[in-house]
C-alpha positions in Angstrom: -23.3 25.6 41.4 -22.5 22.0 41.4 -21.2 20.0 44.2 -19.3 17.2 44.2 -17.6 14.4 47.0 -13.9 15.6 47.8 -11.9 12.5 48.6 -9.2 14.3 50.3 -11.4 16.7 52.8 -14.5 13.8 52.6 -17.0 16.3 52.2 -19.8 17.4 49.9 -18.0 21.0 48.7 -19.2 23.5 45.7 -16.9 22.0 42.1 -15.1 25.1 42.3 -14.2 26.3 38.0 -17.4 23.8 36.7 -16.5 22.5 33.0 -18.9 20.8 31.3 -17.1 17.5 29.5 -17.9 14.3 27.7 -16.4 10.9 28.7 -15.5 9.0 26.4 -18.5 6.7 26.4 -20.2 9.6 25.1 -22.0 10.8 28.9 -21.8 14.5 30.1 -19.9 14.9 33.1 -18.8 17.9 35.4 -15.3 18.5 36.7 -13.8 21.3 38.9 -11.3 22.1 41.7 -12.4 21.4 45.3 -12.6 25.6 46.8 -10.3 24.3 50.3 -7.7 22.0 48.7 -7.7 22.1 45.5 -8.1 18.6 44.6 -10.0 18.0 40.9 -14.2 16.8 41.5 -15.2 14.8 39.3 -18.9 14.0 38.8 -20.5 12.0 36.4 -24.0 13.7 35.0 -25.0 16.8 33.0 -24.0 20.0 35.0 -26.7 21.3 37.2 -28.4 24.5 35.2 -30.1 25.6 38.4 -33.6 26.5 36.2 -36.2 24.0 36.1 -37.3 22.6 32.9 -40.7 24.5 31.1 -44.0 23.0 29.8 -43.1 19.9 27.1 -39.7 19.9 28.1 -38.1 16.7 29.4 -36.2 16.7 33.0 -32.6 17.1 32.4 -31.0 12.9 33.1 -35.0 11.8 33.5 -36.4 9.2 31.5 -39.2 10.3 28.4 
């Protein structure tokens, strides 16, 4: 599961109901809610899939 920083709780939290989105500039991001206080959490970057890349595949977000 994806984690992000909740500015209201001032702690790193698991993102509840994470959704993969694309920002206006074309970069991937993940957004959802804090499970404790319900504040919106936004994390720039591709969502974490939890599985390592296979042979011959570049890691997510890595350079070729």
